[in-house]
PQR file with spaces between the fields and no chain letter, atoms N, CA, C, O and H, PARSE charges and radii, in Angstrom:
ATOM       1  N    UNK     1       0.881   -1.210    0.060 -0.4000 1.5000
ATOM       2  CA   UNK     1      -0.075   -0.048    0.161 -0.0000 2.0000
ATOM       3  C    UNK     1       0.783    1.112    0.128  0.5500 1.7000
ATOM       4  O    UNK     1       1.763    1.157    0.872 -0.5500 1.4000
ATOM       5  N    UNK     2       0.429    2.327   -0.893 -0.4000 1.5000
ATOM       6  CA   UNK     2       1.178    3.472   -0.672 -0.0000 2.0000
ATOM       7  C    UNK     2       1.176    4.313    0.671  0.5500 1.7000
ATOM       8  O    UNK     2       0.214    4.350    1.439 -0.5500 1.4000
ATOM       9  H    UNK     2      -0.367    2.291   -1.497  0.4000 1.0000
ATOM      10  N    UNK     3       2.295    4.938    0.844 -0.4000 1.5000
ATOM      11  CA   UNK     3       2.363    5.593    2.164 -0.0000 2.0000
ATOM      12  C    UNK     3       2.538    7.157    2.032  0.5500 1.7000
ATOM      13  O    UNK     3       3.633    7.456    1.556 -0.5500 1.4000
ATOM      14  H    UNK     3       3.075    4.908    0.220  0.4000 1.0000
ATOM      15  N    UNK     4       1.752    8.185    2.329 -0.4000 1.5000
ATOM      16  CA   UNK     4       2.184    9.457    2.194 -0.0000 2.0000
ATOM      17  C    UNK     4       2.369   10.178    3.054  0.5500 1.7000
ATOM      18  O    UNK     4       1.682    9.971    4.055 -0.5500 1.4000
ATOM      19  H    UNK     4       0.862    7.943    2.716  0.4000 1.0000
ATOM      20  N    UNK     5       3.321   11.305    3.100 -0.4000 1.5000
ATOM      21  CA   UNK     5       3.791   12.285    3.883 -0.0000 2.0000
ATOM      22  C    UNK     5       3.659   13.451    3.381  0.5500 1.7000
ATOM      23  O    UNK     5       4.301   13.847    2.408 -0.5500 1.4000
ATOM      24  H    UNK     5       3.879   11.474    2.287  0.4000 1.0000
ATOM      25  N    UNK     6       2.597   14.272    4.157 -0.4000 1.5000
ATOM      26  CA   UNK     6       2.364   15.612    3.899 -0.0000 2.0000
ATOM      27  C    UNK     6       2.805   16.486    4.708  0.5500 1.7000
ATOM      28  O    UNK     6       2.387   16.283    5.847 -0.5500 1.4000
ATOM      29  H    UNK     6       2.076   13.950    4.948  0.4000 1.0000
ATOM      30  N    UNK     7       3.694   17.670    4.580 -0.4000 1.5000
ATOM      31  CA   UNK     7       4.118   18.502    5.576 -0.0000 2.0000
ATOM      32  C    UNK     7       4.254   19.969    5.000  0.5500 1.7000
ATOM      33  O    UNK     7       4.855   20.247    3.963 -0.5500 1.4000
ATOM      34  H    UNK     7       4.034   17.835    3.655  0.4000 1.0000
ATOM      35  N    UNK     8       3.672   20.771    5.742 -0.4000 1.5000
ATOM      36  CA   UNK     8       3.653   22.224    5.436 -0.0000 2.0000
ATOM      37  C    UNK     8       5.205   22.764    5.197  0.5500 1.7000
ATOM      38  O    UNK     8       6.121   22.188    5.784 -0.5500 1.4000
ATOM      39  H    UNK     8       3.183   20.545    6.585  0.4000 1.0000
ATOM      40  N    UNK     9       5.472   23.884    4.318 -0.4000 1.5000
ATOM      41  CA   UNK     9       6.694   24.159    4.155 -0.0000 2.0000
ATOM      42  C    UNK     9       7.191   25.341    5.017  0.5500 1.7000
ATOM      43  O    UNK     9       8.394   25.580    4.908 -0.5500 1.4000
ATOM      44  H    UNK     9       4.728   24.351    3.841  0.4000 1.0000
ATOM      45  N    UNK    10       6.385   26.221    5.959 -0.4000 1.5000
ATOM      46  CA   UNK    10       6.303   27.210    6.621 -0.0000 2.0000
ATOM      47  C    UNK    10       7.128   26.294    8.053  0.5500 1.7000
ATOM      48  O    UNK    10       6.385   25.508    8.641 -0.5500 1.4000
ATOM      49  H    UNK    10       5.408   26.027    6.048  0.4000 1.0000
ATOM      50  N    UNK    11       8.286   26.385    8.461 -0.4000 1.5000
ATOM      51  CA   UNK    11       8.860   26.157    9.689 -0.0000 2.0000
ATOM      52  C    UNK    11       8.730   24.791    9.598  0.5500 1.7000
ATOM      53  O    UNK    11       8.702   24.127    8.562 -0.5500 1.4000
ATOM      54  H    UNK    11       8.889   27.024    7.983  0.4000 1.0000
ATOM      55  N    UNK    12       8.629   24.296   11.046 -0.4000 1.5000
ATOM      56  CA   UNK    12       8.592   22.841   11.245 -0.0000 2.0000
ATOM      57  C    UNK    12       9.672   21.851   10.869  0.5500 1.7000
ATOM      58  O    UNK    12      10.827   21.817   11.293 -0.5500 1.4000
ATOM      59  H    UNK    12       8.652   24.835   11.888  0.4000 1.0000
ATOM      60  N    UNK    13       9.062   21.020    9.960 -0.4000 1.5000
ATOM      61  CA   UNK    13       9.583   19.551    9.608 -0.0000 2.0000
ATOM      62  C    UNK    13      10.136   19.897    8.020  0.5500 1.7000
ATOM      63  O    UNK    13      10.867   19.056    7.498 -0.5500 1.4000
ATOM      64  H    UNK    13       8.124   21.047    9.615  0.4000 1.0000
ATOM      65  N    UNK    14       9.872   20.829    7.445 -0.4000 1.5000
ATOM      66  CA   UNK    14      10.251   20.985    5.927 -0.0000 2.0000
ATOM      67  C    UNK    14      11.351   20.415    5.440  0.5500 1.7000
ATOM      68  O    UNK    14      11.381   19.851    4.347 -0.5500 1.4000
ATOM      69  H    UNK    14       9.278   21.512    7.870  0.4000 1.0000
ATOM      70  N    UNK    15      12.589   20.553    6.430 -0.4000 1.5000
ATOM      71  CA   UNK    15      13.850   20.032    5.792 -0.0000 2.0000
ATOM      72  C    UNK    15      13.642   18.517    5.976  0.5500 1.7000
ATOM      73  O    UNK    15      13.720   17.754    5.013 -0.5500 1.4000
ATOM      74  H    UNK    15      12.564   21.011    7.318  0.4000 1.0000
ATOM      75  N    UNK    16      13.372   18.085    7.243 -0.4000 1.5000
ATOM      76  CA   UNK    16      13.322   16.426    7.473 -0.0000 2.0000
ATOM      77  C    UNK    16      12.275   15.803    6.518  0.5500 1.7000
ATOM      78  O    UNK    16      12.177   14.578    6.600 -0.5500 1.4000
ATOM      79  H    UNK    16      13.309   18.705    8.026  0.4000 1.0000
ATOM      80  N    UNK    17      11.450   16.455    5.597 -0.4000 1.5000
ATOM      81  CA   UNK    17      10.826   15.934    4.693 -0.0000 2.0000
ATOM      82  C    UNK    17      11.331   15.962    3.350  0.5500 1.7000
ATOM      83  O    UNK    17      10.847   15.294    2.437 -0.5500 1.4000
ATOM      84  H    UNK    17      11.531   17.450    5.530  0.4000 1.0000
ATOM      85  N    UNK    18      12.354   16.778    3.233 -0.4000 1.5000
ATOM      86  CA   UNK    18      13.200   16.576    1.779 -0.0000 2.0000
ATOM      87  C    UNK    18      14.186   15.749    2.329  0.5500 1.7000
ATOM      88  O    UNK    18      14.467   14.952    1.433 -0.5500 1.4000
ATOM      89  H    UNK    18      12.747   17.320    3.976  0.4000 1.0000
ATOM      90  N    UNK    19      14.852   15.512    3.304 -0.4000 1.5000
ATOM      91  CA   UNK    19      15.565   14.616    3.490 -0.0000 2.0000
ATOM      92  C    UNK    19      15.377   13.295    3.704  0.5500 1.7000
ATOM      93  O    UNK    19      16.342   12.533    3.766 -0.5500 1.4000
ATOM      94  H    UNK    19      14.623   16.159    4.031  0.4000 1.0000
ATOM      95  N    UNK    20      14.060   12.856    3.848 -0.4000 1.5000
ATOM      96  CA   UNK    20      13.387   11.555    3.952 -0.0000 2.0000
ATOM      97  C    UNK    20      13.193   11.354    2.339  0.5500 1.7000
ATOM      98  O    UNK    20      13.706   10.412    1.735 -0.5500 1.4000
ATOM      99  H    UNK    20      13.276   13.475    3.798  0.4000 1.0000
ATOM     100  N    UNK    21      12.397   12.347    1.729 -0.4000 1.5000
ATOM     101  CA   UNK    21      12.157   12.133    0.193 -0.0000 2.0000
ATOM     102  C    UNK    21      13.713   11.792   -0.396  0.5500 1.7000
ATOM     103  O    UNK    21      13.808   10.779   -1.088 -0.5500 1.4000
ATOM     104  H    UNK    21      11.980   13.112    2.220  0.4000 1.0000
ATOM     105  N    UNK    22      14.632   12.397   -0.211 -0.4000 1.5000
ATOM     106  CA   UNK    22      15.768   12.082   -0.921 -0.0000 2.0000
ATOM     107  C    UNK    22      16.431   10.568   -0.521  0.5500 1.7000
ATOM     108  O    UNK    22      16.960    9.812   -1.336 -0.5500 1.4000
ATOM     109  H    UNK    22      14.555   13.220    0.351  0.4000 1.0000
ATOM     110  N    UNK    23      16.275   10.318    0.904 -0.4000 1.5000
ATOM     111  CA   UNK    23      16.665    9.064    1.113 -0.0000 2.0000
ATOM     112  C    UNK    23      15.982    7.557    0.742  0.5500 1.7000
ATOM     113  O    UNK    23      16.498    6.445    0.637 -0.5500 1.4000
ATOM     114  H    UNK    23      15.846   10.932    1.566  0.4000 1.0000
ATOM     115  N    UNK    24      14.487    8.065    0.583 -0.4000 1.5000
ATOM     116  CA   UNK    24      13.707    6.987    0.296 -0.0000 2.0000
ATOM     117  C    UNK    24      14.125    6.302   -1.020  0.5500 1.7000
ATOM     118  O    UNK    24      14.574    6.834   -2.035 -0.5500 1.4000
ATOM     119  H    UNK    24      14.068    8.969    0.669  0.4000 1.0000
ATOM     120  N    UNK    25      13.865    4.939   -0.762 -0.4000 1.5000
ATOM     121  CA   UNK    25      13.881    4.190   -2.269 -0.0000 2.0000
ATOM     122  C    UNK    25      12.797    3.498   -2.483  0.5500 1.7000
ATOM     123  O    UNK    25      12.672    2.887   -3.544 -0.5500 1.4000
ATOM     124  H    UNK    25      13.500    4.507    0.062  0.4000 1.0000
ATOM     125  N    UNK    26      11.787    3.472   -1.479 -0.4000 1.5000
ATOM     126  CA   UNK    26      10.506    3.026   -1.852 -0.0000 2.0000
ATOM     127  C    UNK    26       9.837    3.485   -2.775  0.5500 1.7000
ATOM     128  O    UNK    26       9.689    4.707   -2.793 -0.5500 1.4000
ATOM     129  H    UNK    26      11.888    3.969   -0.617  0.4000 1.0000
ATOM     130  N    UNK    27       9.156    2.584   -3.943 -0.4000 1.5000
ATOM     131  CA   UNK    27       8.288    3.755   -5.076 -0.0000 2.0000
ATOM     132  C    UNK    27       6.994    3.674   -4.174  0.5500 1.7000
ATOM     133  O    UNK    27       6.279    4.609   -4.536 -0.5500 1.4000
ATOM     134  H    UNK    27       9.276    1.591   -3.929  0.4000 1.0000
ATOM     135  N    UNK    28       6.481    3.089   -3.332 -0.4000 1.5000
ATOM     136  CA   UNK    28       5.319    3.479   -2.906 -0.0000 2.0000
ATOM     137  C    UNK    28       5.302    4.535   -1.867  0.5500 1.7000
ATOM     138  O    UNK    28       4.137    4.874   -1.663 -0.5500 1.4000
ATOM     139  H    UNK    28       7.062    2.330   -3.038  0.4000 1.0000
ATOM     140  N    UNK    29       6.246    5.260   -1.048 -0.4000 1.5000
ATOM     141  CA   UNK    29       6.396    6.444   -0.348 -0.0000 2.0000
ATOM     142  C    UNK    29       6.575    7.439   -1.087  0.5500 1.7000
ATOM     143  O    UNK    29       7.528    7.617   -1.845 -0.5500 1.4000
ATOM     144  H    UNK    29       7.193    4.984   -1.214  0.4000 1.0000
ATOM     145  N    UNK    30       5.403    8.340   -0.852 -0.4000 1.5000
ATOM     146  CA   UNK    30       5.591    9.976   -1.307 -0.0000 2.0000
ATOM     147  C    UNK    30       5.351   10.944   -0.329  0.5500 1.7000
ATOM     148  O    UNK    30       4.580   10.890    0.629 -0.5500 1.4000
ATOM     149  H    UNK    30       4.629    8.195   -0.237  0.4000 1.0000
ATOM     150  N    UNK    31       6.009   11.724   -0.641 -0.4000 1.5000
ATOM     151  CA   UNK    31       6.275   13.111   -0.038 -0.0000 2.0000
ATOM     152  C    UNK    31       6.059   14.180   -0.434  0.5500 1.7000
ATOM     153  O    UNK    31       6.819   14.609   -1.301 -0.5500 1.4000
ATOM     154  H    UNK    31       6.635   11.768   -1.419  0.4000 1.0000
ATOM     155  N    UNK    32       5.111   14.906   -0.032 -0.4000 1.5000
ATOM     156  CA   UNK    32       4.470   15.927   -0.610 -0.0000 2.0000
ATOM     157  C    UNK    32       4.604   17.316    0.419  0.5500 1.7000
ATOM     158  O    UNK    32       4.249   17.416    1.594 -0.5500 1.4000
ATOM     159  H    UNK    32       4.493   14.557    0.673  0.4000 1.0000
ATOM     160  N    UNK    33       5.216   18.290   -0.425 -0.4000 1.5000
ATOM     161  CA   UNK    33       5.615   19.653    0.670 -0.0000 2.0000
ATOM     162  C    UNK    33       4.411   20.638    0.195  0.5500 1.7000
ATOM     163  O    UNK    33       4.048   20.756   -0.976 -0.5500 1.4000
ATOM     164  H    UNK    33       5.504   18.209   -1.379  0.4000 1.0000
ATOM     165  N    UNK    34       3.933   21.227    1.151 -0.4000 1.5000
ATOM     166  CA   UNK    34       2.609   22.114    0.487 -0.0000 2.0000
ATOM     167  C    UNK    34       2.920   23.703    1.107  0.5500 1.7000
ATOM     168  O    UNK    34       2.816   24.030    2.290 -0.5500 1.4000
ATOM     169  H    UNK    34       4.227   21.131    2.102  0.4000 1.0000
ATOM     170  N    UNK    35       3.293   24.503    0.064 -0.4000 1.5000
ATOM     171  CA   UNK    35       3.565   25.803    0.349 -0.0000 2.0000
ATOM     172  C    UNK    35       2.580   26.500    1.188  0.5500 1.7000
ATOM     173  O    UNK    35       1.378   26.248    1.116 -0.5500 1.4000
ATOM     174  H    UNK    35       3.377   24.237   -0.896  0.4000 1.0000
ATOM     175  N    UNK    36       3.170   27.527    2.120 -0.4000 1.5000
ATOM     176  CA   UNK    36       2.431   28.423    2.760 -0.0000 2.0000
ATOM     177  C    UNK    36       1.794   28.052    3.870  0.5500 1.7000
ATOM     178  O    UNK    36       1.338   28.998    4.512 -0.5500 1.4000
ATOM     179  H    UNK    36       4.147   27.732    2.178  0.4000 1.0000
ATOM     180  N    UNK    37       1.607   26.966    4.318 -0.4000 1.5000
ATOM     181  CA   UNK    37       1.062   26.390    5.387 -0.0000 2.0000
ATOM     182  C    UNK    37       2.089   25.789    6.541  0.5500 1.7000
ATOM     183  O    UNK    37       3.223   25.616    6.095 -0.5500 1.4000
ATOM     184  H    UNK    37       1.977   26.198    3.797  0.4000 1.0000
ATOM     185  N    UNK    38       1.937   25.474    7.791 -0.4000 1.5000
ATOM     186  CA   UNK    38       3.071   24.778    8.620 -0.0000 2.0000
ATOM     187  C    UNK    38       2.444   23.623    8.853  0.5500 1.7000
ATOM     188  O    UNK    38       1.438   23.219    8.270 -0.5500 1.4000
ATOM     189  H    UNK    38       1.016   25.615    8.154  0.4000 1.0000
ATOM     190  N    UNK    39       3.176   22.966    9.906 -0.4000 1.5000
ATOM     191  CA   UNK    39       3.117   21.653   10.299 -0.0000 2.0000
ATOM     192  C    UNK    39       1.540   21.237   10.721  0.5500 1.7000
ATOM     193  O    UNK    39       0.895   20.278   10.298 -0.5500 1.4000
ATOM     194  H    UNK    39       3.993   23.294   10.380  0.4000 1.0000
ATOM     195  N    UNK    40       1.237   21.988   11.429 -0.4000 1.5000
ATOM     196  CA   UNK    40      -0.228   22.133   11.831 -0.0000 2.0000
ATOM     197  C    UNK    40      -1.543   22.450   10.906  0.5500 1.7000
ATOM     198  O    UNK    40      -2.554   21.748   10.872 -0.5500 1.4000
ATOM     199  H    UNK    40       1.761   22.768   11.773  0.4000 1.0000
ATOM     200  N    UNK    41      -1.359   23.444   10.292 -0.4000 1.5000
ATOM     201  CA   UNK    41      -2.303   23.915    9.430 -0.0000 2.0000
ATOM     202  C    UNK    41      -2.610   23.221    8.171  0.5500 1.7000
ATOM     203  O    UNK    41      -3.503   23.506    7.373 -0.5500 1.4000
ATOM     204  H    UNK    41      -0.538   24.014   10.320  0.4000 1.0000
ATOM     205  N    UNK    42      -1.525   22.024    8.083 -0.4000 1.5000
ATOM     206  CA   UNK    42      -1.777   21.374    6.905 -0.0000 2.0000
ATOM     207  C    UNK    42      -2.871   19.943    7.220  0.5500 1.7000
ATOM     208  O    UNK    42      -3.490   19.278    6.390 -0.5500 1.4000
ATOM     209  H    UNK    42      -0.799   21.792    8.730  0.4000 1.0000
ATOM     210  N    UNK    43      -2.834   19.826    8.355 -0.4000 1.5000
ATOM     211  CA   UNK    43      -3.722   18.854    9.082 -0.0000 2.0000
ATOM     212  C    UNK    43      -5.030   18.411    8.840  0.5500 1.7000
ATOM     213  O    UNK    43      -5.316   17.325    8.336 -0.5500 1.4000
ATOM     214  H    UNK    43      -2.331   20.366    9.030  0.4000 1.0000
ATOM     215  N    UNK    44      -5.901   19.366    9.251 -0.4000 1.5000
ATOM     216  CA   UNK    44      -7.208   19.219    8.868 -0.0000 2.0000
ATOM     217  C    UNK    44      -7.685   19.297    7.540  0.5500 1.7000
ATOM     218  O    UNK    44      -8.669   18.643    7.192 -0.5500 1.4000
ATOM     219  H    UNK    44      -5.669   20.248    9.661  0.4000 1.0000
ATOM     220  N    UNK    45      -7.037   20.084    6.725 -0.4000 1.5000
ATOM     221  CA   UNK    45      -7.536   19.862    5.027 -0.0000 2.0000
ATOM     222  C    UNK    45      -7.153   18.479    4.716  0.5500 1.7000
ATOM     223  O    UNK    45      -7.943   17.664    4.238 -0.5500 1.4000
ATOM     224  H    UNK    45      -6.238   20.615    7.008  0.4000 1.0000
ATOM     225  N    UNK    46      -5.986   18.241    4.981 -0.4000 1.5000
ATOM     226  CA   UNK    46      -5.372   16.817    4.064 -0.0000 2.0000
ATOM     227  C    UNK    46      -6.299   15.850    4.734  0.5500 1.7000
ATOM     228  O    UNK    46      -6.888   15.102    3.954 -0.5500 1.4000
ATOM     229  H    UNK    46      -5.344   18.902    5.369  0.4000 1.0000
ATOM     230  N    UNK    47      -6.595   15.679    6.186 -0.4000 1.5000
ATOM     231  CA   UNK    47      -7.324   14.260    6.610 -0.0000 2.0000
ATOM     232  C    UNK    47      -8.798   14.580    5.825  0.5500 1.7000
ATOM     233  O    UNK    47      -9.388   13.592    5.387 -0.5500 1.4000
ATOM     234  H    UNK    47      -6.116   16.287    6.820  0.4000 1.0000
ATOM     235  N    UNK    48      -9.370   15.806    5.642 -0.4000 1.5000
ATOM     236  CA   UNK    48     -10.578   15.860    4.709 -0.0000 2.0000
ATOM     237  C    UNK    48     -10.084   15.167    3.436  0.5500 1.7000
ATOM     238  O    UNK    48     -10.421   13.995    3.273 -0.5500 1.4000
ATOM     239  H    UNK    48      -8.891   16.608    5.998  0.4000 1.0000
ATOM     240  N    UNK    49      -9.460   15.658    2.685 -0.4000 1.5000
ATOM     241  CA   UNK    49      -9.156   15.061    1.356 -0.0000 2.0000
ATOM     242  C    UNK    49      -8.794   13.574    1.762  0.5500 1.7000
ATOM     243  O    UNK    49      -9.559   12.810    1.173 -0.5500 1.4000
ATOM     244  H    UNK    49      -9.186   16.611    2.818  0.4000 1.0000
ATOM     245  N    UNK    50      -8.115   13.067    2.368 -0.4000 1.5000
ATOM     246  CA   UNK    50      -7.827   11.464    2.400 -0.0000 2.0000
ATOM     247  C    UNK    50      -9.203   10.828    2.813  0.5500 1.7000
ATOM     248  O    UNK    50      -9.463    9.760    2.259 -0.5500 1.4000
ATOM     249  H    UNK    50      -7.493   13.688    2.846  0.4000 1.0000
ATOM     250  N    UNK    51     -10.214   11.377    3.794 -0.4000 1.5000
ATOM     251  CA   UNK    51     -11.345   10.695    4.269 -0.0000 2.0000
ATOM     252  C    UNK    51     -12.122   10.743    2.920  0.5500 1.7000
ATOM     253  O    UNK    51     -12.528    9.663    2.490 -0.5500 1.4000
ATOM     254  H    UNK    51     -10.002   12.245    4.244  0.4000 1.0000
ATOM     255  N    UNK    52     -12.405   12.009    2.118 -0.4000 1.5000
ATOM     256  CA   UNK    52     -13.485   11.921    0.922 -0.0000 2.0000
ATOM     257  C    UNK    52     -12.663   10.804    0.075  0.5500 1.7000
ATOM     258  O    UNK    52     -13.277    9.786   -0.243 -0.5500 1.4000
ATOM     259  H    UNK    52     -12.075   12.886    2.468  0.4000 1.0000
ATOM     260  N    UNK    53     -11.734   10.901   -0.183 -0.4000 1.5000
ATOM     261  CA   UNK    53     -11.069   10.020   -1.358 -0.0000 2.0000
ATOM     262  C    UNK    53     -11.345    8.486   -0.664  0.5500 1.7000
ATOM     263  O    UNK    53     -11.875    7.641   -1.385 -0.5500 1.4000
ATOM     264  H    UNK    53     -11.235   11.728    0.076  0.4000 1.0000
ATOM     265  N    UNK    54     -11.090    8.234    0.322 -0.4000 1.5000
ATOM     266  CA   UNK    54     -11.510    6.809    0.761 -0.0000 2.0000
ATOM     267  C    UNK    54     -12.809    6.326    0.730  0.5500 1.7000
ATOM     268  O    UNK    54     -13.155    5.183    0.431 -0.5500 1.4000
ATOM     269  H    UNK    54     -10.660    8.920    0.908  0.4000 1.0000
ATOM     270  N    UNK    55     -13.608    7.392    1.102 -0.4000 1.5000
ATOM     271  CA   UNK    55     -15.188    6.997    1.341 -0.0000 2.0000
ATOM     272  C    UNK    55     -15.728    7.125    0.023  0.5500 1.7000
ATOM     273  O    UNK    55     -16.860    6.645   -0.043 -0.5500 1.4000
ATOM     274  H    UNK    55     -13.328    8.321    1.345  0.4000 1.0000
ATOM     275  N    UNK    56     -15.316    7.596   -1.020 -0.4000 1.5000
ATOM     276  CA   UNK    56     -16.049    7.726   -2.349 -0.0000 2.0000
ATOM     277  C    UNK    56     -15.678    6.295   -2.954  0.5500 1.7000
ATOM     278  O    UNK    56     -16.461    5.873   -3.806 -0.5500 1.4000
ATOM     279  H    UNK    56     -14.397    7.987   -0.966  0.4000 1.0000
ATOM     280  N    UNK    57     -14.689    5.573   -2.653 -0.4000 1.5000
ATOM     281  CA   UNK    57     -14.814    4.116   -3.170 -0.0000 2.0000
ATOM     282  C    UNK    57     -13.906    4.421   -4.551  0.5500 1.7000
ATOM     283  O    UNK    57     -13.974    3.530   -5.397 -0.5500 1.4000
ATOM     284  H    UNK    57     -14.054    5.915   -1.961  0.4000 1.0000
ATOM     285  N    UNK    58     -13.144    5.469   -4.844 -0.4000 1.5000
ATOM     286  CA   UNK    58     -12.426    5.544   -6.288 -0.0000 2.0000
ATOM     287  C    UNK    58     -11.611    4.386   -6.407  0.5500 1.7000
ATOM     288  O    UNK    58     -10.453    4.618   -6.060 -0.5500 1.4000
ATOM     289  H    UNK    58     -13.088    6.193   -4.157  0.4000 1.0000
ATOM     290  N    UNK    59     -11.810    3.261   -6.765 -0.4000 1.5000
ATOM     291  CA   UNK    59     -10.917    2.154   -7.177 -0.0000 2.0000
ATOM     292  C    UNK    59     -10.198    1.631   -6.006  0.5500 1.7000
ATOM     293  O    UNK    59     -10.472    1.721   -4.809 -0.5500 1.4000
ATOM     294  H    UNK    59     -12.751    3.072   -7.047  0.4000 1.0000
ATOM     295  N    UNK    60      -9.230    1.072   -6.606 -0.4000 1.5000
ATOM     296  CA   UNK    60      -8.265    0.088   -5.801 -0.0000 2.0000
ATOM     297  C    UNK    60      -7.342    0.929   -4.675  0.5500 1.7000
ATOM     298  O    UNK    60      -6.441    1.679   -5.052 -0.5500 1.4000
ATOM     299  H    UNK    60      -9.007    0.999   -7.579  0.4000 1.0000
ATOM     300  N    UNK    61      -7.612    0.758   -3.469 -0.4000 1.5000
ATOM     301  CA   UNK    61      -6.630    1.376   -2.404 -0.0000 2.0000
ATOM     302  C    UNK    61      -5.131    1.401   -2.850  0.5500 1.7000
ATOM     303  O    UNK    61      -4.371    2.367   -2.782 -0.5500 1.4000
ATOM     304  H    UNK    61      -8.343    0.150   -3.163  0.4000 1.0000
ATOM     305  N    UNK    62      -4.856    0.142   -3.322 -0.4000 1.5000
ATOM     306  CA   UNK    62      -3.457   -0.113   -3.550 -0.0000 2.0000
ATOM     307  C    UNK    62      -2.593    0.823   -4.379  0.5500 1.7000
ATOM     308  O    UNK    62      -1.363    0.837   -4.390 -0.5500 1.4000
ATOM     309  H    UNK    62      -5.474   -0.643   -3.377  0.4000 1.0000
ATOM     310  N    UNK    63      -3.459    1.646   -5.110 -0.4000 1.5000
ATOM     311  CA   UNK    63      -3.374    2.803   -6.145 -0.0000 2.0000
ATOM     312  C    UNK    63      -3.644    4.245   -6.010  0.5500 1.7000
ATOM     313  O    UNK    63      -3.474    5.238   -6.718 -0.5500 1.4000
ATOM     314  H    UNK    63      -4.459    1.634   -5.101  0.4000 1.0000
ATOM     315  N    UNK    64      -4.112    4.004   -4.879 -0.4000 1.5000
ATOM     316  CA   UNK    64      -4.192    5.792   -4.277 -0.0000 2.0000
ATOM     317  C    UNK    64      -3.026    6.516   -4.494  0.5500 1.7000
ATOM     318  O    UNK    64      -1.834    6.253   -4.335 -0.5500 1.4000
ATOM     319  H    UNK    64      -4.250    3.197   -4.305  0.4000 1.0000
ATOM     320  N    UNK    65      -3.741    7.651   -4.960 -0.4000 1.5000
ATOM     321  CA   UNK    65      -2.661    8.650   -5.064 -0.0000 2.0000
ATOM     322  C    UNK    65      -3.001   10.070   -5.073  0.5500 1.7000
ATOM     323  O    UNK    65      -4.117   10.341   -5.515 -0.5500 1.4000
ATOM     324  H    UNK    65      -4.709    7.865   -5.088  0.4000 1.0000
ATOM     325  N    UNK    66      -2.442   10.795   -4.771 -0.4000 1.5000
ATOM     326  CA   UNK    66      -2.529   12.512   -4.221 -0.0000 2.0000
ATOM     327  C    UNK    66      -1.547   13.189   -5.296  0.5500 1.7000
ATOM     328  O    UNK    66      -0.567   12.501   -5.584 -0.5500 1.4000
ATOM     329  H    UNK    66      -1.535   10.575   -4.412  0.4000 1.0000
ATOM     330  N    UNK    67      -1.634   14.118   -5.770 -0.4000 1.5000
ATOM     331  CA   UNK    67      -0.570   14.808   -6.741 -0.0000 2.0000
ATOM     332  C    UNK    67      -0.302   16.138   -6.292  0.5500 1.7000
ATOM     333  O    UNK    67      -1.228   16.809   -5.835 -0.5500 1.4000
ATOM     334  H    UNK    67      -2.430   14.676   -5.535  0.4000 1.0000
ATOM     335  N    UNK    68       0.846   16.592   -6.367 -0.4000 1.5000
ATOM     336  CA   UNK    68       1.226   17.871   -5.833 -0.0000 2.0000
ATOM     337  C    UNK    68       0.016   18.888   -6.020  0.5500 1.7000
ATOM     338  O    UNK    68      -0.654   19.444   -5.150 -0.5500 1.4000
ATOM     339  H    UNK    68       1.598   16.047   -6.738  0.4000 1.0000
ATOM     340  N    UNK    69      -0.069   18.969   -7.400 -0.4000 1.5000
ATOM     341  CA   UNK    69      -1.190   19.878   -7.721 -0.0000 2.0000
ATOM     342  C    UNK    69      -2.879   19.969   -6.925  0.5500 1.7000
ATOM     343  O    UNK    69      -3.570   20.904   -6.519 -0.5500 1.4000
ATOM     344  H    UNK    69       0.476   18.517   -8.106  0.4000 1.0000
ATOM     345  N    UNK    70      -3.058   18.397   -6.983 -0.4000 1.5000
ATOM     346  CA   UNK    70      -4.227   18.319   -6.363 -0.0000 2.0000
ATOM     347  C    UNK    70      -4.114   18.895   -4.939  0.5500 1.7000
ATOM     348  O    UNK    70      -5.073   19.526   -4.494 -0.5500 1.4000
ATOM     349  H    UNK    70      -2.497   17.637   -7.312  0.4000 1.0000
ATOM     350  N    UNK    71      -3.184   18.748   -4.313 -0.4000 1.5000
ATOM     351  CA   UNK    71      -2.863   19.145   -2.635 -0.0000 2.0000
ATOM     352  C    UNK    71      -2.845   20.580   -2.910  0.5500 1.7000
ATOM     353  O    UNK    71      -3.753   21.232   -2.394 -0.5500 1.4000
ATOM     354  H    UNK    71      -2.405   18.236   -4.674  0.4000 1.0000
ATOM     355  N    UNK    72      -2.010   21.177   -3.602 -0.4000 1.5000
ATOM     356  CA   UNK    72      -1.991   22.587   -3.728 -0.0000 2.0000
ATOM     357  C    UNK    72      -3.193   23.415   -3.939  0.5500 1.7000
ATOM     358  O    UNK    72      -3.252   24.522   -3.404 -0.5500 1.4000
ATOM     359  H    UNK    72      -1.273   20.647   -4.021  0.4000 1.0000
ATOM     360  N    UNK    73      -4.229   22.942   -4.728 -0.4000 1.5000
ATOM     361  CA   UNK    73      -5.537   23.068   -5.111 -0.0000 2.0000
ATOM     362  C    UNK    73      -6.492   23.255   -3.547  0.5500 1.7000
ATOM     363  O    UNK    73      -7.500   23.958   -3.471 -0.5500 1.4000
ATOM     364  H    UNK    73      -4.181   22.042   -5.162  0.4000 1.0000
ATOM     365  N    UNK    74      -6.065   22.675   -2.702 -0.4000 1.5000
ATOM     366  CA   UNK    74      -6.775   22.616   -1.508 -0.0000 2.0000
ATOM     367  C    UNK    74      -6.482   23.742   -0.488  0.5500 1.7000
ATOM     368  O    UNK    74      -7.277   24.039    0.404 -0.5500 1.4000
ATOM     369  H    UNK    74      -5.246   22.105   -2.764  0.4000 1.0000
ATOM     370  N    UNK    75      -5.304   24.338   -0.678 -0.4000 1.5000
ATOM     371  CA   UNK    75      -4.727   25.267   -0.162 -0.0000 2.0000
ATOM     372  C    UNK    75      -4.707   26.705   -0.776  0.5500 1.7000
ATOM     373  O    UNK    75      -4.206   27.707   -0.267 -0.5500 1.4000
ATOM     374  H    UNK    75      -4.659   24.096   -1.403  0.4000 1.0000
ATOM     375  N    UNK    76      -5.485   26.581   -2.214 -0.4000 1.5000
ATOM     376  CA   UNK    76      -5.434   27.788   -2.866 -0.0000 2.0000
ATOM     377  C    UNK    76      -4.085   28.222   -3.356  0.5500 1.7000
ATOM     378  O    UNK    76      -3.659   29.372   -3.246 -0.5500 1.4000
ATOM     379  H    UNK    76      -5.893   25.766   -2.627  0.4000 1.0000
ATOM     380  N    UNK    77      -3.390   27.133   -3.954 -0.4000 1.5000
ATOM     381  CA   UNK    77      -2.135   27.617   -4.413 -0.0000 2.0000
ATOM     382  C    UNK    77      -1.977   27.246   -5.919  0.5500 1.7000
ATOM     383  O    UNK    77      -0.958   27.568   -6.531 -0.5500 1.4000
ATOM     384  H    UNK    77      -3.736   26.199   -4.044  0.4000 1.0000
C-alpha cells in the first residue's frame, strides 16, 4: 500500500521531509510539501481530502494517489 507524508513548508519539519524524500528508495512512499502552511495547518484539510477519497471508493486502494497539484488546490495555491 502507498504511504503519504504531507508537510507544510513554513517552519517545522520541511527540511526533514526533503531529507526523507531523498533517502527513500521505496516507490510506494510519497512525500508532498505544501507551500505557505505549517506542520499543523496542513492537518485538517489533508485529513478531509484523504477521508473523502477513501469514502468515495475511487478504485483500488493500493493505487491511491495524491498529486502535488491536487494538494496545492486545497490550499489555494
